[in-house]
N, C-alpha and C positions, 0 to 999 in steps of 0.2 A: 269554888274559886279552885282553879284548875293547877294553881300551885302547889297544890297538896302533895302532888304525886311526885315532887320534888323531893322532900324531906323526907317522905314516905319509903321513895326509891334508895336512899342514904339508909335509912332505918335497916330495909332487908340485906342490903348490902355487909352493911356493920354483924348484923345478926349473922349473916354465911359466913363472915369471916371467922365472927367468933365461933360458930358451929365446926370448922374446919379446925380450929387451935384445940378446941376441946379434943377432939378426933384425936388430932395427933398427940396430946398429952394423956388420954387415954390409952393408949397404944405405946406409952413411952416403955412397956419392957417385953412388948410383943416381936418375938426374934425375926429377923428378916423386914419387919416395915419399913416402909418408906415416908419421910415427911412429905405432906402435901402443903400446898398454896394457892391460894386463888389470885387471879388477876381481874382489875374492874377496868370497863371502859364507860367515858361519855356518853349519854343517849342524844341521838340526833340533836343538834339543837335547831330552833326554831328561828325562819330568817323574819326580821323585823323592820328591815328595810335598808337601806346603805347612808353612809355619812355623807358629807356635803365632797370628799376627795373618794367617793366611790367606794370605800372598804364597807362591808358588809356589816351591817347590827345584827347579831345573833344572840339569843337567850339558851341556856343550856335548859335541857330536861330532866336530868338528874342522871344516876348511872346504874348500871347492870353490871354482872357477871359476865367478865369475857372469856373465862378458861379456867380450869384447875391444871396444875401440874407437877408431879411428884418428882421430888428428888434423889435420885437413883445413885447418890455419891456412896460409897461403903459405910456401913455400919463397924462399931468394934469387933472385932472377932474375941469371942470369950471360950477358952478349953474349957471343957464339960467332962472330957474323960471318958467317955459313950463313943465307943467304936462307931454306930452309926450314924451319928451327926455330922455334920458337915456345914463348912461355912465357906459360901460363895465370896469372891474378892476379886472385883472388875467387873467389866460388863458379861450380862448372863442370866438365865434362870434355869432353875432345876427343872426339869419335864417330868411331870407325875398325870397318872391314871386313874378313874374314878375304876372301883372294880363293881360299879352296881350300871353303869348306863357308857362305860368306857370311854369317858368324855377325856380329851388329853387338856391340860391346863399348864400352867407356868407358875414357881414360886420362888422365892428366895429364900423362905422361911428351913433350913437344913436340919429342924428337931426330930429328924428320923427317928424309927425304930423298927424293929423288925415283927412281923406277922407271926403267926402259929403253921404257917407254908416256907418260912424265914426268908421271904420277901422283905425286902427295905420298903417301909411305907410311911406315909407322913401322920400326924395327931389324929388326922380325921378316916384315914385307911386306906388312902389313897397312894397307888403302887410307884414307887422310884423307877423310873425308864432308864435306858442303858443298852450298850451292846453286850450281848452273852459270851462269853467264853468257852471254848472245849478244848480240853485238856490242858487247862491254862494259856490257849493264846486266844486274845481277843480278835475279832471279827468285826471292824466297825463298817463293813461294807453289808451286816446282815439290819433287817429290820429290828427296832426298838423293842424290848422287852424288860419283864419286871425285872429287876436286879436280886438274884437268890444267894445268899450268903450259906446257904447249907447244900449247896448243889452238890458240893464234892466233899462230902462229910471224911473220905478217905483219900488217900493217893496211894498210888500204886507202887508195889517194889521196882526199883531200876538195880539191874546187876554190875558191880563194879568192872570197868573193862581199863582203866588206867589208876595207876598209883604211884607215888614219891613219897622220899622222908627228904629230908635235912639233915644231915647226918656229917657229924666231924669223926676221923678214924686217929685214935692217938698215933702220933708219929714216932712218939717213944717207947711202943708196946715191943716184947719184945715176940719173937719168934712162937708162934703158940698160942700168943694171947688172943683170946676172944671175946666179943662183943654182941649183944643181942639186943633188936628192938623189935617192938610187934607192931602191927598197924590193922585194922579191924576192916573187913571188905564182906562185899554182899553179895549172896547169890539171886537167881532170877526169881525164888521164892519171898525173898527179904530176909533170908535167914544169915546172920553175922556171922562171919569166920575169924580167926584170929590168924593172919599170916605173921610167920617170922621171920626176919633176917636175922641170919648169924653170920659175923664177919670175924674172919680168924688170922691174922697175920702168919705171912708165910715166906717172910723175906723183907729185905730192904724195900721200900716202896710199892710194895705187893701183898695185897689181900685176897682169900677167896671168901667167897660168899656162898651161903646157901638158906635158899628161901622152903622153910618148912609150914603144914598146917596138922594140925590135930590127927592122929590116924582115924578116932573114933568117927570124925566128920567126912570122912571118904572111904569107909568101910572097911579102911585097914586094919594093919597088924601094930602092936608096942604103941610107944609113945607120940610119935610124930612122923610123918610122911613126908620126903623132900619131892619138892615140885620144881625146882632150878636149881642147879651150879654153875658156878663160874668164877673168872679171877678179875680184879679191879688192879689197873696199874696206876702209879701216881708220879708226875715229876718233881724234881729237888723241890719246887715251890709248890708243892702239896696240892696240885691240880689234878685232877682226875683225867688220864691221858687215853683211857682204854677200859670199856667199850667208849667209843666216840658219839653212840646214840643209844636213845631207846632200846632196852632190853627186852624185847617182844616174843610172841608165841611161849608165855606160861602158860602151861595147861594144867586145869584142877580136874577129873574126872571122877566118877562116881560118886557122888556127893551122898550122904546116908538120907538125905530128906526129899531127895529125889528130884533136885534142881535140876537145870540142864548142866550141861559140862562149861566151866569158865574160861576164859583166854585172856589172859592178862597182858599189859605192857608196863614194864617199868621206867618211867621216863627219867633221865639222869640228869637233867638240864630244867633252871629254873624258866621266870618269864622273860628274865633279862639275856638269857642263852650260857649265865654261868653254871656250873655244876652244882647239884645239890649234895654231891658226896664230897668231901674235901678229906685231906692227910694232915694236921697242924699237929703243932706242940700241945698239945689238950687233950682231957681226959675224952675219952669215947663217948659220944653223947649226941642222942638226936632232939633237937631243937621243935622239929614240927612234922608231919606226916598229913597226907592227903589223897582223896582218894574220889573217885566219880560216881561212887554207888550210895543205896540207902535202903534201908527199909520200909514196909508200909507203913505211914504216919495217919493220925486221925487228926483233922482240924481241931485245932485249939483256942482260934481265933483269928482275927482280921484286922486291916487297917486300912484307911482311904489316901492314897498318894494324890500328890497334887496334882494330877494328868484325871485325876477321879477313878485309877484303876482300883479295885477293890481287892488286895492282895490277904488271901489267905495264909495263915501261920500253921504249920502242922508238928505234932508231935516228933517227925524224924529230922528238926529243924530244918525243912523244907520251906519255900514259898510258891504260892502259885495263884496265877490270877483268877479271880470269882467272876468278873465281869467289869465294864466300865462305865462309869456314869455318865449320861448325855449331858450335855449343856447348850441351851437354845438362844440366839440373839435374834433381834429385831432390826427393822431398819428404821421406826420411830415407836421408842419404847412408852413414848407419852401415848402412843394412840391405844394400848393397851386397856381393857375393861376389867376393872377390878369386880371379882366375885365373891369377894368375902374368905374367911380362912385362910389369909393370907395368899390366896390365890390370884392369877390375872388369865384374861382370856383373850388370844388374837382376834384382831378386827380387820376389815380392809385396811383402816387408819394405819395400824401398826404392822402391817405387811406380815406376808409367810414368815415363819419362823426357818431360821436358817440353823439346823441341829448340826452338831460338832461335839467333840472335846474338849474337856477343859486345859486352857492354854495353847488351843490352836487358835489361830488366825487372832480375832477379835474378841475371843472370850476368855474370861478370866479363870485365876486358878484356885483349887480348894483346899481348906485344911481340914483336915480330918481330925475326929475327936474333939469338935469345936463348934460353935454356931455364930452368926452373925446377929449382933443384936439389932435394935432400931435407930435409926440414925436420927431423931428426935432430938434437939437440942434444947434441953427445959429453959436455958436463962433468956435463948431468941424467942421462946415461945411465951412466954411470961412478958417478954417487950412488945411483942406483937398483940398480946392479949390487950395490955394497958393503952395502945394505940386505937384499937378495935372499940375498947370500951369510951373512950374519948369523942370516936368519931360517933358512936351511938347517942352518947349524951348531947352531945353539938346539934346533931339531925333531930333528935328531939325537941331540944329547945329551939330551933326553929320552927317545927310543927308548932309548938306551942303559940309562939310569938304570932305564927300565921292566924292561928284560932283566936287571938284575941284582937289583932286586926280587922278577921272579918265578923265579929260580933261588933266591933263599935261600927263596922260599915251598916250592918243590919240593924242596929240604933238609930243611925242616920235618918235611915229610910222611914224606920215607922216613926 
């Protein structure tokens, strides 16, 4: 009896549905896994004739699997505290490359680690691809390359060229009263030096200043060597009236460590244009100092920013970009082929990847030190499993009934 094929197709469809549900549940704890669903369609109906009013009389031939779709909605982000881990939220995929056959694939699983070469890689050894950084500058026009978090183990020194200090000088000070404040500066070799500014009251609303450096630092004699002197004048409100701009041309030569001569500029104005040196009736004090130099630094760690920039932290309190993780997007994500190991491969149906950076265009953003969990909903899958089980049992019952009918028919013939 050809009608046996109908319940058999129902059994096969229910079995496929149970397989998909079982796979979803098995990957409940797989980072970056996307829940899958099957869609079904009826098989071409057989024409049995037409009714009296001309309507077709058709009998269905069963069911078949019409397609399988993945739910690419975000999974829950879980902090791991591991710097190499990344969670992508929104559209897009990480770009990874096999180190054995150079095959490019795509993944949502961001449980990355670091290999022996210092490169970010997947649990299976694929290299995480992105845009390289040269001296802390990322070039998004460059070809994709593995992200190396150890490529800048050291950051070179930068000599100080400008400095400032937020200082108040006591308006109640007597002539001859002095106040000193130190600030650390760096030469071209990264050696630190202590520059000391000594302010001496010389009369009403007038102070002299003397900038000194330890004599041993400049092959000098005595305790300290003066590198700049001058006068500061204030109005009746305690505002600096002279000098009106930065004090430039402060020269430090003959450094004992062999570094190049230094030329400094003392910035007397803050970001808002207000003077950083004031004279108020309060104890002379310096609240903060700032300068733009630093010594040699070694890499102490790194973190991943929301745009995928891998930012290195150095022992000299500086930061520098080590690279930027690439993110790929597709016109039709359902057209991607699943390769196993959380990987997808581009196909003609998916279209070619549009590769860029996180947060740009339609690409999602990245959370560093975290992973995206599976988006499988446990309660939903249990409900789907019950429906699939009932469908299987119903089709099995139909098959049993047809078998009984066929046996009865055979007995009539015999």
